[in-house]
N, C-alpha and C positions, 0 to 999 in steps of 0.2 A: 435527651433520652439517656437513662442510666445504663450501666454496663450489662445488667441482666436483660434489659430489653433488647440491646444490640446483639447480645449473644443469641437470644431467641430468634431474632430476624435472620442471623447467619445460618442457624440450624435449619430453619424453614427453607432457605434458599439452597442449602446443601442437599436437601432431599430431592432436588430436581434431577440429579443423576439417576436416582432410583425411579423417579416418576417417568423419566423419558424411556426407561426400559419396560415399563408397564404400559400396555396399549390401552389408553383410555378411549380413544376414538380413532381407529385406523382407517384411513382412506387412501386409495392409490389413484393418482391421476397420471396416466402413463407409467413410467418406471419409478416415480418418486413416492416414497412412503412418508406419511405424515402422522405424527402424534400430536393431537390437539388437546389443550388443557383449558382451564377455566379463565385464564387471563385474557385480556384484550388490549389492543392498541387503541388508545384514546387520543384526543387532541394533545399536541405538545404543550408542556408547561413553559414557564419563563426560563430563559437561559439559552434558547435557540436550539436548532437541530444540527446534526453533523452527518448529512446523507451520503457524502462521498469520501473517498480516501483522503483527499486534500481539503475536506470540509466544503469547498466550493469548486466550481469548474476551473477557476484561475489557479487553484491549488495553493491557496494562501496558508492553509492549516492554521487559521486564526479564527477564534470564536468572538465575533464582535458583539454578541448579545449577552455575554456573561458579565454580570455586574455585582455578584455576591461574593464569589471567591476572588480574592486579590492578594497583593503582596503582604498586606497587613495581617491576614488570617490563614493563608494557605498552609502554614505549619500545623493548623488544627484539623486538617483533613483526616477523616477516619473511614473505615470500611462500613458502608451502610448495608450492603448485601454482597454475597459471593455466589457465583455460578460455578460449580464443579462440572466441567464438560466431559463428554465422552470423546476422548481424543485430545491431542495437543493442538496448539494454535501456531500457525504461521500466517497470521492474518491480522487485520485491524478492525475494531468495532466501528459500526456506523449507527446513527440514531436519527429517527424521524417518526413523526406521528405518534408520539408517546411510547414508542418501543425502541429498544436497542437490539441490533442484529449482529451476529458473528458466526463464522464457520470454522470447523475443525478440519484437520488433515484426514480424519476418518470420514468426512463428508456430512457431519451433522450441521445443519443450519438452524440456529436457535433464534427465536423471536421472544424477547422478554419484556415485561412491563418495566419501563425505565424507572418508575418510581419505587417499585417494590422488589423487582427481580423475579416476579412470578412468571412461570412459563406460559407463553401464549401458544406456541407451536414449535415442533422440532421436525424438520424435514430431512430426509436422508438422500444424499447424492454420493457419487463415487469419491469425490474429494472437493475441496473448496478453496478458492483464493479469497482475498478481501472482497466484500460485497459493495454494491451501490444501491441506493433507493431513490426512486423517482416515480411520481404519478401512481402511487399505490402499488408499485411493483418492486420486487427485490431481484437484482440481477447478480448471477453467480457464474463463475467459469470453472470448469473442471477439465484441464487439458485443452482440447480443441472443442469441447462442448460448452455452449452458453445456454443458461436456463433462466427463465423469468418465473418467479413465484408471486402469488397474491400476498401482499404485505400483511393483510389482516388474517388470512387463514393458512397460508403456506401452500395452498393448492398450486400445482404446476399449471402455468398458463401456456407455456411453450418451451421447447428445447430444440436447439439446432446444433449440428456439427458444422462448424464454420469452414473446415477444410478437411479433405480426405487425403492430403498429400502424405505419403509414407514418412514416418518419423516426426511429423509436425504434431505438436501437442503432447508428445511423450514427455516433454519437460513441463515447466510451469506455464500457465497461461497468464496473460495480462489481466488487469482489473477491468472488467467491462464497465464502461462509463457512459451513462445516459446524458444526452444533451438534446435540446429542442424536442422533437418527437422521434429521435433516433437513439441508437446505442452503438458505440464503437468498441470492438474487441480485437485482440490479436493473439498470436501464438508464437512460441519460440521453437526453433528447430530442436527436435529431441536430441540430436547428436551434438548440441551445444551444452548439454548437461554433463558436468564432470562425473565420471564414473561409468559412462557408456562405452561400449566397445564398437559401435557402428562407425563406419567411415565418416569423418567429420566434413562439414561443409556440403553435405549432400542434399540440401533442401533450400528453399527460399523462404525468408521470413514473411509471414502472411498477416493481413489485417482485413477486417470487414466492417462495414457500417450496415446495421440492421434496423428494421422497423421496430420501434419499442413495443407496439401493441401485438404484433404477430410473429416477430422474429424473422420475417422475410428479408433476404439479402437484398440490399439496395445497390451497393457497390462494393468492390473489394480490390485488393492490390497486393503486390509483393515488394519487398525492399530491394530486390534486384530484378532487372528485366530478364526475360527469357534469353535474349540475345547475349547479354553479358554473362548469364549463368552458363550458357553453352560454351562460351569461350574461356571459362575457368574461374569466374567470380563466384564465391560462395555467399549464400544468404545468411541470415542470423535470426531475427525475430524480436518479439516484444514481450517483456515480462514485468514492466513497471506501469504505473497508471499514466494515461495520457492527460494532457491539459488542453482545455478548449477556450478559445478566444471568441466570446459571443458577439463582439463588435465586428470583427473581420471574418468570422466564421472559418477559423483555422484551428487545426489540431497540432500541438507541439508534442513530440513523442520521442524519447530516447530509445535506442534499440541496442541489441547485443552485438558481440563481435562475431565475425565470420569464422575465425580460427584457422582457416585453411584456404587453399587455392591461391593462385597468383595470376594477374595482379589483384590487389585487395579491392573489395567492393567499396566505393566511396560513400555508400549509404550505410555501411556497417560501423558500429562503435560511434554513432553520430546522433545528434539531435535533429530529427526530421520535422519538416513542416508539411502538413497534408491539407489539401483543400476540402473543407467540410460543408461547402455551400451547395445544396442540391440544384440551384439555379445556375451554377457556374459551369462553363464548358470543360473545366478541368476537375470537376467534382471527383473526389476520391483519389486524386493523383498526388504524388510527392512533388512539392514545388521547390524544395531546397533541403540541403543537408549541411549542418555545421559540425566540423571536426576540430579537435584540439591537437590531433597528431597528424603527421604526414602520412600519406598513403605508402604502404609498403609493397614493393614490387615482388618481394619474395617472402616466404614464411617458412620458418624451420619445420613447421608441421607438414609442409609439402614435401620435404625431403624424403624420398623413398627409403633412405637408409635409416632414418630415425623415426618416421611416422609410426610404424608398428610399436616401437618402444614407447613413444609418447602416448599412444592410445592405451597400451596396456598399463602403463604406470600412472596415467592420468596426470601427467606432468604439466602444470600450468606454464612453466618456463618454455615449453615447446609451442606455445600458442600466443596469439595476440589477446591477452586477457584484459580487455579494457572496455567492458560494457558501459554504455551511457546509462547509468542506473539511478540517477537522481532526477525525480520529476521536475519539469519546468514550472516556474512561477511567473505569471503575467502581472506586471505592476507598473506604476508610473513614478518617475523620479521627481525631485523637487521642482523641476521645470515643467512638469506635466507630460513629459515624453513617455510613450509606452515602451517598455523594455521587457526582456526575458531573462530571468535569473535561473541558474542551475548549478550543477557541479559535475566535474569529470576528472578522473585520475587525481583525486584529492585536491582539486583546484576549484574554488567557488568562482563564478564569473557572471557577468551581465552582458547581454548581447542586444544589438538592434534587431527588431523583428524581421528585417530583410536579410539578416545574417551577413551584413556587410563588414562586421567587425566587432571586437570586444570593446565594451565601455570601461570595464575594470575587471581585474582578476585578483584572486587572493589565494595563495597556497595553504588554505586552512580547512577546506571543506571535504568531508567524506564523500566518496563517489557513489555510495550505495544507500543513501537515506534521504527522505524528504525533509526539506527545511521548512521553517515557519516564517511568515512575514506579517508584521503587525501594522504596517503603514509607515514605519520609520526605520526599522532595522530588520535584517535577516538573522535567523538563528540556525546555524548549520552544525551537524555533527562534525567534529574536527578530528584530526589525526591524533593518535596516541591517547584515546579515551578522553577526549575533551569535547566541549561544546563552545562554539564561538559566536559572538554577536558581531555583525558587520554593518557598517553604514551603507544605506541603500544607494547613495550617490557616488561613493568613492570605493567601497569595499574595504575600507579601513577597519581594523579590528577594534571594537569598542570594549569588549571584555572577554575573558575566557573562563569557563567553568570546568570542574573536574567531574568526569562520569565514572562511577564505580564499575569495574568489570568491562565487558565488551560493549561497544556502542555500534557495532557493525549492523546495518540494516534497521537500526532503531530510529524511527521517525520522530521529528520534533513537532510540538504543538504549542500554541500560545493563546492566552486569553486574559484580558483585564490586567495587564502588567505582570503576568507570570508566564514563564517559559517552562514547558514540561518535556520530559522524555523518560524512557525506560532504559535499564541496563540489565545485563545478565551474562551468563556463560552456559555453554552446553553441559558443563560438569556440575554435579550436585555436591557442592562444597559444604562444609560445616556451616550451619546457620543460613545458607542460601545465598545466591548471588543476584537474585532478582530484586531490583530496587525501583521505586517510583521516585523520580528526582524532579525538583523544581527550583528555579532561580528568579530573583527579581529582574525583570526585563530592563530596568533602567541602569543597573550597575553590576549585575551578576552575583549579587549576594545570595548564597544558598538558602533556600527556604524549606525544602523538603528533601530528606534523605531517608526514605522509609523502606526498610527491608520488608518485602511483601510476605515473607514466611510467616510473620505474626498474624496475617490476615487470612491465609488460606488453609492453615492446619497441615501444611506440607512444606517440603523444602523448595523454595522458589528458585528456579534456575534460569529464568528469563525466557525470551522468545526469539524467534527469527522473524524479521519483517514486522515487528510490533510497533506500537505507538498508541497514544491515548486519544480518545475522542472526548471533547468537552461539550456537553449538551445538557440542558435542563438543570443547570447549577450542579452538575455532577461531572466528575472525571472518571471515565470508564477506561480501565487499564487491564489488558490481558497479560497473563504470565503462565508459564508452564511449571509443573512440579514433577515429582517422581511418579505421581499417580495419574497424571493427565494435565489438561489445561484448566485454567481458572480465569473468569472475568470478574474483576473487583470494581464495585461502584463506590467511589470516594466522595463524601460530602462533608460539609461542616456539621458539627454536632447540633442536634435539635435542642431548642431551648424549652 
């Protein structure tokens, strides 16, 4: 395709912002407004889907069906189309059934034709986390509200408030994750969000397993028992994606810190294991918790002399700021043993599923980003704006790459011998700080260092909780600019 044709395609896609403001066909199902357009979700093309935050329920963040884009040609990637969104992104795109879906902080849920970027529908919710897609449904969470939309039309199928506990859901919600015929969702205590002035530790972290078709609550639970809560243990909650083991029917899920009360809740700042088997007598219960830190019997945030100061100043030093914020990855080592990999407090690690101990640990992984696993190596965001490749059996560092700007919360993806991530900064610096980055998975050779400013017609300043989805021979990358958010579809040039 020549440059004139590519420019025309971008201009057509950029008209989506104006199109979404004009009501072509407005329908309301419950409280959800929908703008419907001429596009449609068709069957997926070659290159696979990416329906979950982690691509699959084991959270590998690896596209095994990509065969076109590889280490030999990734440097040729160019913008095929661009969506200028109404609102900024603090989320991750997902792709299934011929469409790509993404939500903005202003609550716009976009369904776009993956091939062309054409608008299929735009649904309006209060706000949106990263989405999940399964069985023709799109699952979104806004605080403590979980909503299911029809993937083809955007029509609301159901919406439920998973908890009415005061303060719960005032913060961010977790990524609702469908598995089997259910969907699991959680909420973080509102007083766990920096910037609030409510007394900390005043709620219990909550999770629920719902029926996918109806939203009916099947089972729920808290990360602290009522007995422990009444004797002084604070709850925390969930704001990262869970991981599902389809063989053993278990959910592995990192949760936030309790920040207050003493003694400290052993289920806070931990990787939890939850029974997700409806036939089990312990269905929905927490079966174990793995921590990398010792329990603290006291917390400076409990000290009456300093607690008001900490609360007013939002001083992290006053708290146990060590959320378990890296999603777990289920994998098998070279001996065929099932293990769990994750990261906490800048340490990447591998565990036995029974939480009996660590197999290896490596002080190189960022604590707040999803890693990728391609069957032989892990790719973690590292400390000091780096990306590190680790051996799956030993955790040894295989190579290190440089990430321009901030890599906090920027998830890693991999496909066909290429490792991808995004970088950025909340500041609109000259030329932009939002980059699409890629490396050769075998040796860490840089392949792509693309400043996204050139693709969006705005100063690219990165995202929070961003990451690319690789589907249908396309790399879908979200970025924010001074005028809002943009979703860029990168492909190899057409011949």
